[in-house]
MARPA-903471 format. One record per residue: z, x, y of N, C-alpha, C in turn. Coordinates in steps of 0.2 Angstrom, whole numbers, padded with zeros to 4 digits, always signed. Example, Ala and Ser with C-alpha at 12.3 -4.5 7.8 and 13.67 -1.06 7.14 Angstrom:
% MARPA-903471
+0039+0066-0028+0039+0062-0022+0039+0066-0016/+0035+0064-0011+0036+0068-0005+0039+0064+0000/
***
This chain:
% MARPA-903471
+0043-0032+0119+0047-0034+0114+0042-0036+0108/+0036-0039+0109+0032-0041+0104+0029-0035+0100/+0028-0030+0103+0026-0024+0099+0032-0021+0095/+0038-0021+0097+0043-0019+0093+0044-0024+0087/+0043-0030+0088+0044-0035+0082+0038-0034+0077/+0032-0032+0080+0027-0031+0075+0028-0024+0071/+0030-0019+0075+0032-0013+0072+0037-0014+0066/+0042-0017+0068+0048-0018+0063+0046-0022+0057/+0041-0027+0058+0039-0031+0053+0035-0027+0048/+0031-0022+0051+0027-0018+0047+0031-0013+0043/+0036-0010+0046+0041-0006+0043+0044-0009+0037/+0047-0015+0038+0050-0019+0033+0045-0021+0027/+0039-0022+0029+0034-0024+0024+0033-0018+0019/+0032-0012+0022+0031-0006+0019+0037-0004+0014/+0043-0005+0016+0048-0003+0012+0049-0008+0006/+0046-0014+0007+0047-0019+0001+0042-0019-0004/+0037-0014-0003+0031-0015-0008+0034-0013-0015/+0031-0017-0019+0032-0017-0027+0026-0017-0030/+0026-0015-0037+0020-0014-0041+0020-0020-0046/+0022-0026-0045+0022-0031-0050+0020-0038-0046/+0020-0043-0050+0018-0049-0047+0024-0054-0045/+0030-0051-0043+0036-0055-0042+0035-0058-0035/+0039-0062-0033+0039-0066-0027+0040-0061-0021/+0044-0056-0022+0045-0050-0017+0038-0047-0016/+0035-0045-0021+0028-0042-0020+0023-0046-0016/+0023-0052-0018+0018-0057-0015+0020-0058-0008/+0026-0059-0007+0029-0060+0000+0027-0054+0005/+0028-0048+0002+0026-0042+0006+0018-0042+0007/+0014-0044+0003+0007-0045+0004+0006-0050+0010/+0010-0056+0009+0009-0061+0014+0011-0058+0021/+0017-0055+0022+0019-0052+0028+0014-0047+0030/+0012-0043+0026+0007-0038+0028+0001-0041+0031/-0002-0046+0028-0008-0049+0030-0006-0052+0037/+0000-0055+0038+0001-0058+0044+0002-0053+0050/+0005-0048+0048+0006-0042+0053-0001-0039+0055/-0005-0038+0050-0011-0034+0051-0016-0039+0055/-0017-0045+0053-0021-0050+0057-0019-0051+0064/-0012-0051+0065-0009-0052+0071-0010-0046+0076/-0010-0040+0073-0011-0034+0076-0018-0033+0078/-0023-0035+0074-0030-0034+0075-0032-0039+0081/-0029-0045+0080-0030-0050+0086-0028-0048+0092/-0022-0045+0093-0019-0042+0099-0023-0036+0102/-0026-0032+0097-0030-0027+0099-0037-0029+0102/-0040-0034+0099-0046-0037+0101-0045-0040+0108/-0039-0044+0109-0037-0047+0116-0036-0041+0121/-0034-0036+0119-0032-0031+0124-0038-0026+0126/-0042-0024+0121-0047-0019+0122-0054-0022+0122/-0056-0028+0119-0062-0031+0119-0063-0038+0122/-0062-0038+0129-0062-0044+0132-0068-0049+0131/-0074-0046+0129-0080-0050+0128-0079-0054+0122/-0074-0053+0118-0073-0056+0111-0067-0060+0111/-0064-0062+0117-0057-0065+0117-0057-0072+0115/-0063-0076+0115-0063-0082+0113-0063-0082+0105/-0065-0077+0102-0065-0077+0095-0060-0072+0092/-0055-0070+0096-0050-0065+0093-0046-0067+0087/-0044-0073+0086-0041-0075+0080-0045-0075+0074/-0051-0077+0075-0056-0076+0069-0058-0069+0067/-0058-0065+0072-0060-0058+0071-0054-0055+0067/-0048-0056+0070-0042-0054+0066-0041-0056+0059/-0042-0062+0058-0042-0065+0051-0047-0062+0047/-0054-0062+0049-0059-0059+0044-0059-0052+0043/-0056-0048+0048-0056-0041+0047-0050-0039+0042/-0045-0042+0043-0039-0041+0039-0041-0044+0031/-0044-0049+0031-0046-0052+0024-0051-0047+0021/-0056-0045+0025-0061-0040+0022-0058-0034+0020/-0053-0031+0024-0050-0025+0022-0046-0026+0015/-0042-0031+0014-0039-0032+0008-0043-0033+0002/-0049-0037+0003-0054-0038-0002-0057-0031-0005/-0058-0027+0000-0061-0020-0002-0055-0016-0005/-0049-0016-0003-0044-0012-0005-0042-0015-0013/-0042-0021-0014-0040-0024-0020-0046-0023-0025/-0052-0023-0023-0058-0021-0027-0058-0014-0029/-0056-0009-0025-0055-0002-0027-0049-0002-0032/-0044-0005-0031-0038-0005-0035-0040-0008-0042/-0044-0013-0042-0046-0016-0049-0050-0011-0052/-0055-0008-0049-0059-0003-0052-0056+0003-0055/-0050+0005-0052-0046+0010-0054-0041+0008-0060/-0038+0003-0059-0032+0001-0063-0033-0006-0067/-0038-0009-0066-0039-0016-0069-0035-0021-0067/-0032-0026-0071-0027-0031-0069-0030-0036-0064/-0036-0039-0065-0039-0043-0061-0035-0049-0058/-0030-0052-0062-0026-0057-0060-0021-0055-0055/-0018-0049-0056-0013-0046-0051-0017-0044-0045/-0023-0042-0045-0026-0040-0039-0028-0046-0035/-0031-0051-0038-0033-0057-0035-0027-0061-0032/-0021-0061-0035-0015-0064-0032-0013-0060-0026/-0013-0053-0026-0011-0049-0020-0016-0051-0015/-0023-0051-0016-0028-0053-0011-0027-0060-0008/-0025-0065-0012-0024-0072-0010-0018-0072-0005/-0013-0069-0007-0007-0068-0003-0008-0065+0003/-0011-0060+0003-0013-0056+0010-0017-0061+0014/-0022-0064+0011-0027-0068+0015-0023-0074+0018/-0019-0077+0014-0015-0083+0017-0010-0080+0023/-0007-0074+0022-0004-0072+0028-0008-0070+0034/-0014-0068+0032-0019-0066+0038-0020-0072+0042/-0021-0078+0038-0023-0084+0042-0017-0086+0046/-0011-0086+0044-0005-0088+0048-0004-0083+0054/-0005-0076+0052-0004-0071+0058-0009-0072+0063/-0015-0072+0061-0020-0073+0067-0019-0079+0071/-0018-0085+0067-0017-0091+0071-0011-0091+0076/-0005-0089+0073+0001-0089+0077+0000-0084+0083/-0003-0078+0082-0004-0073+0087-0009-0076+0093/-0015-0079+0090-0020-0082+0095-0017-0087+0099/-0014-0092+0096-0012-0098+0099-0005-0098+0103/+0000-0094+0100+0007-0094+0103+0009-0088+0106/+0007-0082+0104+0009-0076+0106+0005-0073+0112/-0001-0073+0112-0006-0071+0117-0007-0077+0122/-0009-0075+0128-0010-0080+0133-0017-0084+0131/-0017-0090+0133-0022-0094+0131-0029-0092+0134/-0034-0093+0131-0041-0092+0134-0044-0098+0136/-0047-0098+0142-0051-0103+0145-0058-0103+0141/-0059-0109+0138-0065-0109+0134-0070-0114+0137/-0076-0113+0137-0081-0117+0140-0085-0120+0134/-0085-0126+0132-0088-0129+0126-0094-0133+0129/-0100-0132+0125-0106-0136+0127-0106-0143+0124/-0100-0145+0121-0100-0152+0119-0096-0156+0123/-0096-0155+0130-0093-0158+0135-0085-0158+0135/-0082-0153+0132-0075-0153+0132-0073-0146+0135/-0069-0145+0140-0067-0139+0142-0059-0138+0141/-0058-0132+0139-0051-0131+0138-0048-0126+0143/-0042-0128+0145-0039-0123+0150-0032-0121+0148/-0030-0115+0149-0024-0113+0147-0019-0112+0153/-0013-0112+0152-0008-0111+0157-0003-0106+0155/-0001-0101+0159+0004-0096+0157+0010-0097+0162/+0016-0097+0159+0022-0098+0163+0026-0091+0162/+0029-0089+0167+0032-0083+0167+0039-0084+0170/+0044-0081+0167+0051-0081+0170+0055-0075+0169/+0058-0072+0174+0061-0066+0173+0068-0067+0171/+0071-0063+0166+0078-0064+0164+0082-0058+0167/
***
């Protein structure tokens, strides 16, 4: 179900893309950032178990770096620094939310061992419908 939700969010985001600085355009960048960071976080969780403790940060930074590079290229080709910066900021804000929600609420918690005398334990509950 989670995969279907992420796929449908991505399809919705792609169909709403606009080439201006309207609320719809910036919301599409925000949703795109959330979906991209959440997807990257889920991929790290599934395929790179050594990095599970940092999966949220990996999702956030990878998504943010991708949009900075993409908007830099777009600025070099078309100009409009204000518009490109607004798009990047919207995407990065969405990335922060998407990575956090995916890491903390969608994926199973990770047991973390902290050297500052604090241990974190996660609990997974499952119910069949």
